[in-house]
C-alpha positions in Angstrom: -0.3 0.1 0.0 3.2 2.2 -0.5 2.0 3.4 -3.4 -1.2 4.3 -3.1 -0.8 5.5 0.4 2.0 8.2 -1.4 -0.4 9.3 -4.0 -3.1 10.4 -1.2 -0.9 12.3 0.6 0.3 14.3 -2.4 -3.1 14.9 -2.8 -3.9 15.9 0.2 -0.6 17.8 0.6 -2.0 19.6 -2.9 -5.3 20.5 -1.2 -4.2 22.7 1.5 -1.6 24.2 -1.3 -4.4 25.1 -3.2 -6.1 27.4 -0.8 -2.8 28.9 0.2 -2.6 29.4 -3.5 -6.5 31.4 -3.2 -5.8 33.0 -0.2 -3.2 35.1 -2.5 -6.1 35.2 -4.8 -9.4 36.3 -2.4 -9.5 39.9 -1.3 -12.2 41.0 -1.6 -16.3 39.5 -1.3 -17.0 38.3 -4.8 -13.7 36.9 -5.1 -14.4 34.9 -1.5 -17.2 34.1 -2.2 -18.2 33.3 -6.1 -14.5 33.7 -6.9 -15.2 37.5 -8.4 -17.2 36.0 -11.3 -15.4 35.2 -13.6 -14.9 31.9 -14.4 -15.1 30.1 -18.0 -16.7 28.0 -19.7 -14.0 25.0 -18.7 -13.3 25.8 -15.6 -16.6 26.8 -15.1 -18.5 23.3 -16.2 -15.3 20.9 -14.3 -16.7 22.5 -10.8 -20.2 22.5 -11.5 -19.5 19.1 -11.8 -17.4 18.8 -9.3 -19.7 19.3 -6.7 -22.8 17.4 -7.6 -20.8 14.8 -7.8 -20.7 14.1 -4.0 -19.6 10.5 -2.2 -23.6 9.8 -2.8 -23.0 9.9 -6.3 -19.8 8.0 -5.9 -20.0 5.5 -3.4 -23.7 5.7 -3.1 -24.5 5.5 -7.0 -22.3 2.4 -7.2 -24.0 0.7 -4.2 -27.3 1.4 -5.6 -25.5 -0.6 -8.1 -24.9 -3.1 -6.9 -28.4 -3.7 -5.1 -30.3 -2.9 -8.4 -28.8 -3.6 -11.2 -29.0 -0.4 -13.8 -31.3 1.0 -12.8 -29.9 1.8 -9.7 -28.0 4.9 -11.7 -31.4 6.3 -11.5 -30.2 8.8 -7.9 -26.9 10.4 -10.0 -29.6 10.4 -13.2 -31.9 12.7 -11.5 -29.2 15.1 -9.9 -28.0 14.8 -13.9 -31.6 15.9 -15.0 -32.0 18.5 -11.9 -28.7 20.3 -13.8 -29.5 20.3 -16.7 -32.9 22.1 -16.6 -31.5 24.7 -14.1 -28.6 25.5 -16.7 -30.7 25.4 -20.2 -33.6 27.3 -18.6 -32.3 29.2 -15.7 -28.8 30.0 -15.3 -28.7 33.2 -17.7 -31.7 34.3 -15.6 -29.8 33.7 -11.9 -25.7 34.3 -12.8 -27.2 37.7 -14.7 -28.5 38.6 -11.2 -25.7 39.4 -9.3 -26.1 38.4 -6.4 -25.0 36.0 -2.5 -27.8 34.2 -2.2 -31.5 32.3 -3.4 -32.2 34.7 0.1 -30.9 37.4 -1.9 -32.7 36.7 -4.6 -36.4 36.5 -3.2 -35.6 39.7 -1.5 -35.9 41.3 -4.9 -38.0 39.7 -5.8 -40.4 40.0 -2.9 -38.7 43.2 -2.3 -37.3 42.0 0.9 -39.5 40.6 2.9 -38.8 37.1 2.3 -34.7 36.7 2.4 -34.4 35.7 6.8 -36.9 32.9 7.0 -35.3 31.3 3.6 -32.4 31.7 4.5 -32.8 29.7 8.0 -34.5 26.7 5.8 -31.5 27.2 3.1 -28.8 27.4 5.9 -30.2 24.1 8.1 -30.3 22.2 4.3 -26.8 22.8 3.6 -25.8 21.8 7.1 -27.3 19.2 6.9 -25.6 18.5 3.4 -22.0 19.7 4.8 -22.1 16.7 7.7 -23.6 14.1 5.6 -20.3 14.2 3.6 -18.3 14.6 5.6 -19.6 12.0 7.7 -18.5 10.0 4.7 -13.9 11.0 5.6 -14.9 7.7 8.3 -15.4 4.6 5.0 -12.7 6.5 2.8 -10.4 6.6 5.6 -10.9 3.6 7.1 -10.4 1.6 3.8 -7.1 4.2 3.4 -5.3 3.7 6.9 -7.7 1.3 9.0 -8.1 5.0 10.7 -10.8 4.0 13.5 -14.3 6.6 12.6 -13.6 10.1 14.4 -9.7 10.6 13.2 -11.2 10.0 9.7 -13.9 13.0 10.4 -11.7 15.3 11.6 -8.6 14.3 9.6 -10.8 14.9 6.0 -13.4 17.0 8.2 -9.6 19.6 8.6 -8.8 19.6 5.4 -11.9 20.7 3.9 -11.9 23.4 6.0 -8.4 24.4 5.6 -7.7 24.6 2.6 -12.3 26.6 2.6 -10.9 29.2 5.0 -8.3 29.8 3.3 -9.5 31.1 0.0 -12.6 30.4 0.2 -14.1 30.0 -3.7 -11.1 30.1 -5.2 -9.7 27.8 -3.1 -12.7 25.6 -3.5 -12.8 26.0 -7.5 -8.5 25.1 -7.7 -10.1 21.7 -5.8 -12.8 21.2 -7.2 -11.5 21.5 -10.8 -8.2 18.7 -9.5 -10.9 16.3 -8.3 -13.3 16.7 -11.8 -10.5 15.5 -13.5 -9.0 12.5 -10.9 -12.4 11.4 -9.8 -12.6 11.5 -14.1 -9.6 9.6 -14.7 -10.0 7.0 -11.2 -13.3 6.0 -11.6 -14.9 6.3 -15.3 -11.1 5.5 -17.6 -9.8 3.2 -14.4 -12.8 2.0 -12.3 -15.0 1.4 -14.8 -13.1 -0.7 -17.7 -11.8 -2.6 -15.0 -14.7 -3.7 -12.2 -16.4 -5.2 -15.7 -13.3 -6.8 -17.4 -13.3 -8.6 -13.8 -16.2 -9.4 -13.8 -16.3 -11.2 -17.2 -17.6 -8.5 -19.7 -21.4 -8.0 -19.5 -22.2 -11.6 -21.3 -21.2 -13.0 -18.1 -22.3 -10.3 -15.7 -26.1 -11.1 -17.3 -25.7 -14.7 -17.6 -25.2 -14.6 -13.5 -27.3 -11.7 -12.9 -31.3 -12.1 -12.8 -33.0 -10.1 -15.2 -34.7 -7.1 -13.5 -30.6 -6.0 -12.8 -30.8 -5.3 -16.3 -34.7 -3.6 -16.5 -34.1 0.1 -15.8 -36.7 0.6 -14.3 -36.2 -1.9 -12.0 -35.4 0.2 -8.9 -39.6 0.6 -9.2 -41.5 3.7 -10.8 -42.0 5.2 -7.0 -38.8 5.5 -5.9 -37.7 7.4 -9.3 -40.5 9.6 -9.6 -39.4 10.3 -5.6 -36.1 10.7 -7.1 -36.8 13.4 -9.8 -38.8 15.1 -6.7 -36.3 15.3 -4.3 -32.7 15.7 -6.7 -34.1 16.7 -9.7 -35.9 20.6 -7.7 -32.9 20.3 -5.5 -31.0 21.3 -8.1 -32.9 23.9 -8.7 -32.6 25.6 -5.4 -30.0 24.6 -3.6 -27.8 27.9 -2.4 -24.3 24.9 -3.6 -25.6 25.4 -6.7 -26.6 28.4 -6.9 -23.4 29.9 -5.5 -21.6 27.8 -8.3 -23.9 29.5 -11.0 -23.0 32.7 -9.6 -19.1 32.1 -10.0 -20.0 31.7 -14.1 -18.3 35.0 -16.6 -21.7 35.5 -18.5 -25.0 34.1 -18.9 -23.5 32.2 -20.9 -21.6 30.6 -19.8 -23.9 29.8 -17.0 -25.7 27.9 -19.4 -23.8 26.3 -22.2 -21.4 24.7 -19.6 -24.0 23.9 -16.8 -25.5 21.8 -20.2 -21.9 20.5 -20.1 -22.1 19.4 -17.2 -25.0 18.6 -16.4 -24.2 15.5 -19.3 -21.0 14.7 -17.6 -23.2 14.2 -14.5 -25.8 11.5 -16.7 -22.6 9.2 -18.0 -21.4 9.2 -14.5 -24.8 7.3 -13.6 -24.5 4.7 -15.5 -20.8 4.0 -14.9 -22.1 4.0 -10.7 -24.9 1.1 -12.0 -22.6 -0.9 -14.3 -19.4 -0.9 -11.9 -22.4 -1.7 -8.9 -23.5 -4.6 -10.9 -20.2 -5.8 -11.7 -19.6 -6.1 -8.1 -22.4 -7.7 -7.6 -21.0 -11.0 -9.3 -17.5 -10.5 -8.2 -18.9 -10.3 -4.6 -22.7 -11.3 -4.1 -22.9 -11.6 -0.9 -21.3 -8.3 0.6 -22.8 -6.9 4.0 -23.8 -3.8 3.0 -23.8 -2.6 -0.5 -22.2 0.7 -0.2 -19.4 -0.9 0.6 -19.4 -2.5 -2.6 -17.0 0.2 -4.1 -14.5 0.2 -0.9 -14.3 -3.5 -1.7 -13.7 -3.5 -5.3 -11.3 -0.7 -5.7 -9.3 -3.1 -2.4 -9.4 -6.6 -3.8 -8.9 -5.7 -7.1 -7.0 -3.0 -8.2 -3.4 -2.8 -8.7 -0.8 -0.6 -6.5 -1.1 2.7 -7.4 -3.8 2.5 -9.3 -5.8 1.7 -6.4 -4.2 5.0 -5.0 -5.7 7.3 -7.9 -9.4 5.0 -7.6 -10.0 6.3 -4.1 -8.1 9.4 -3.7 -11.7 9.5 -6.6 -13.2 8.7 -4.0 -12.4 11.0 -1.4 -12.5 13.9 -4.4 -15.6 12.7 -5.1 -16.6 13.7 -0.9 -14.2 16.9 -1.0 -16.1 18.8 -3.7 -19.7 18.5 -2.5 -18.3 19.2 1.2 -15.9 22.0 0.3 -19.2 23.1 -2.0 -21.6 22.7 0.8 -19.6 24.5 3.7 -19.3 27.7 2.0 -22.6 28.1 1.0 -24.1 27.4 5.0 -21.0 29.8 5.7 -22.7 32.6 3.3 -25.8 32.0 4.3 -25.5 31.7 7.9 -23.8 35.4 7.8 -25.1 36.6 5.0 -28.8 36.2 5.2 -28.6 35.3 8.8 -26.5 37.0 10.8 -26.5 39.5 8.3 -29.9 40.4 9.2 -30.3 40.2 13.2 -27.0 43.0 13.3 -29.4 45.3 11.5 -26.9 45.8 9.1 -29.2 47.4 4.9 -28.9 45.9 1.7 -28.1 47.7 -1.2 -29.3 44.6 -4.4 -27.3 42.1 -2.8 -24.6 43.9 -1.6 -24.3 45.2 2.0 -23.3 47.8 3.3 -20.4 47.3 6.1 -18.0 49.9 5.3 -15.9 50.1 8.4 -16.8 45.8 8.4 -14.1 43.4 6.8 -16.6 41.3 4.9 -13.5 38.8 3.3 -12.1 38.1 7.2 -15.6 38.1 8.2 -17.3 35.2 5.6 -13.7 33.7 6.7 -14.7 33.5 10.2 -18.1 31.8 9.0 -16.1 29.6 7.3 -14.2 28.4 10.2 -16.8 28.4 12.5 -19.6 26.0 10.4 -16.5 24.1 9.3 -16.3 23.1 13.1 -19.5 22.9 13.9 -19.5 20.4 10.9 -17.2 18.0 11.9 -18.9 18.2 15.7 -22.1 16.9 14.9 -20.7 14.2 12.1 -18.8 12.8 14.6 -22.0 12.5 16.8 -25.1 11.4 14.0 -25.2 8.5 13.0 -27.2 8.2 10.3 -26.8 9.6 7.0 -29.7 8.5 4.5 -32.2 10.6 7.1 -30.0 14.1 7.6 -29.6 14.3 4.1 -33.9 13.3 3.8 -34.8 16.0 6.1 -31.8 18.4 4.6 -33.4 17.3 0.9 -37.7 16.9 2.7 -37.3 21.1 3.6 -35.1 22.3 0.9 -38.3 21.5 -1.5 -41.1 21.4 0.2 -40.3 24.8 2.2 -38.4 26.7 -0.9 -39.6 25.2 -4.0 -42.9 27.0 -5.1 -41.7 30.2 -3.9 -38.5 30.3 -5.8 -39.4 29.4 -9.6 -43.0 31.2 -8.2 -40.5 34.6 -8.1 -39.0 33.5 -12.0 -41.5 32.0 -13.1 -44.9 34.4 -11.9 -45.3 37.4 -12.1 -48.5 38.0 -9.7 -47.0 36.0 -6.7 -46.3 37.7 -3.9 -44.5 38.4 -1.0 -47.6 37.3 1.6 -47.7 34.5 -1.1 -43.7 33.2 -0.9 -43.9 33.6 3.1 -46.6 31.5 3.8 -45.8 28.5 1.9 -41.6 28.4 3.0 -44.1 28.4 6.6 -46.6 25.6 5.1 -44.4 23.6 3.7 -41.3 23.5 5.8 -44.2 22.6 8.7 -45.7 20.2 7.0 -42.5 18.3 6.4 -41.7 18.4 9.7 -45.0 17.1 11.0 -45.4 14.8 7.9 -42.2 12.9 9.0 -42.5 12.8 12.6 -46.2 10.8 11.3 -44.6 9.0 8.3 -41.1 8.3 9.4 -37.9 10.5 8.1 -38.3 7.9 5.0 -41.0 7.6 3.7 -42.1 9.7 0.1 -45.0 11.1 1.1 -43.8 14.3 3.6 -41.8 15.4 0.1 -45.3 15.0 -1.5 -48.1 16.7 1.0 -45.3 19.7 1.6 -44.5 20.3 -1.7 -49.0 20.0 -2.6 -49.1 22.7 0.2 -46.3 24.7 -0.2 -48.1 25.1 -3.7 -51.5 25.1 -2.9 -50.5 28.6 0.1 -48.6 30.6 -2.4 -51.0 30.5 -5.0 -54.0 31.7 -2.4 -52.2 34.0 -0.8 -51.1 35.3 -3.5 -54.2 35.8 -4.9 -55.8 37.4 -2.4 -52.8 40.2 -1.7 -52.5 42.9 -2.7 -49.7 42.6 -5.8 -46.0 42.9 -5.5 -45.5 46.9 -5.9 -44.8 47.8 -9.3 -40.7 48.9 -8.6 -40.8 46.0 -6.5 -41.2 44.3 -10.5 -39.6 46.9 -12.5 -36.4 46.6 -10.5 -36.6 42.7 -10.7 -37.2 42.7 -14.6 -34.4 44.5 -14.4 -31.7 42.4 -12.7 -33.3 39.8 -14.9 -32.3 41.2 -17.9 -28.8 41.9 -17.0 -28.8 45.5 -16.1 -29.9 47.5 -11.8 -26.7 45.3 -10.7 -23.6 47.6 -8.3 -21.0 47.4 -9.9 -18.0 45.0 -9.4 -14.9 44.7 -8.6 -13.1 44.0 -12.4 -11.9 41.2 -14.3 -7.9 40.6 -14.3 -6.4 39.6 -17.7 -4.1 37.4 -15.8 -7.3 35.3 -14.8 -7.3 32.2 -16.2 -10.8 31.2 -17.4 -10.3 28.5 -19.4 
């Protein structure tokens, strides 16, 4: 394992070095939180694909393939569909708003009264997303170094917190590009063909496995529908995803680069399912489907390649973890703490004349990072935590966000009612049906939609001046000018 250890250690050292480099670039709020809004299509595509394809998409995607066969691709496939929908239909308008958070968008659309409640819901979602990503370090470091769970979480979490705190979005962008390359080589170009060959090829896989393993809908129609509802729609409204859209140099980059990233996700989904199916042939009686990835890597790959593929898994976890962490800290600082401090917001830019905003955001990343590590150590059930996060996000925020983008008649009162009713309905229904049940998000979303439409129609329409300012921002006009683009930055 010495060669494998060397590959992993070099990779981790490189992540910290990029954090240090990013610290030298992040001199303003825009640079620190959204990489100066200057990413070109190459870097934008790679980093967007990196953040949405985390440990759940890699380790969990292979596990679903082990359990259900090719239809196990549906979870990651719906993530890709969501990213494609966001990129084609909404990303250009989102990028032109020149804001930092989803809640700032709601304030612009509804007149400044929807932000703090939506901020609390979004903060809870990003916090739990960061926690579940951090827990995944335990699995990887156990395979690598035979470390116990707590030490693994602290080690992996500390590295992510370090480079995220140092350079903010610039560090995360650079590390995500490396992680994207490592994942592509490790999973698509190495693990996928090796797994299929070791399993005897597709003909041998079909001969040894039940026919339902090759049924595209074998996982079940209700499960697929739930994946669409949670993950496809979740991609449309998550702060972690929007914050990457804000990094695009132009609306064209956001649209085209996101479309490339979404297509990559579809390929990655199928690859994970095929790897899991091959693992079922080689190891038909594993105690847990989620152990399929680690088992096939540990037992079937040659020295050096094994280290690179494990680095790919580590890259997948780190990209999602760092993206969720900076999103969580951004929401906590800009949407919650700044409002509680009475900071007046002007079109998405906080008027903090004497406040060092880069330093303040660094402090929040550090605080949130420590909190994430502590919660990850204390928490056992990753699936339940992630389900709660996505149910709250979709049930509480999907309707007011998409309603604000698509329906002129939506009002602030309708948006606030939709967030409150949808969020409370999801919580109450999870207590009744169980956290992992499908009903909470179904009924919570319906309740949110009904309340949004009814309250909006019976309340006074949004002020014409607010709507005019909103349309100006959607058209790319009216936003305050930010730092000029440096010609020395490589935007790919």
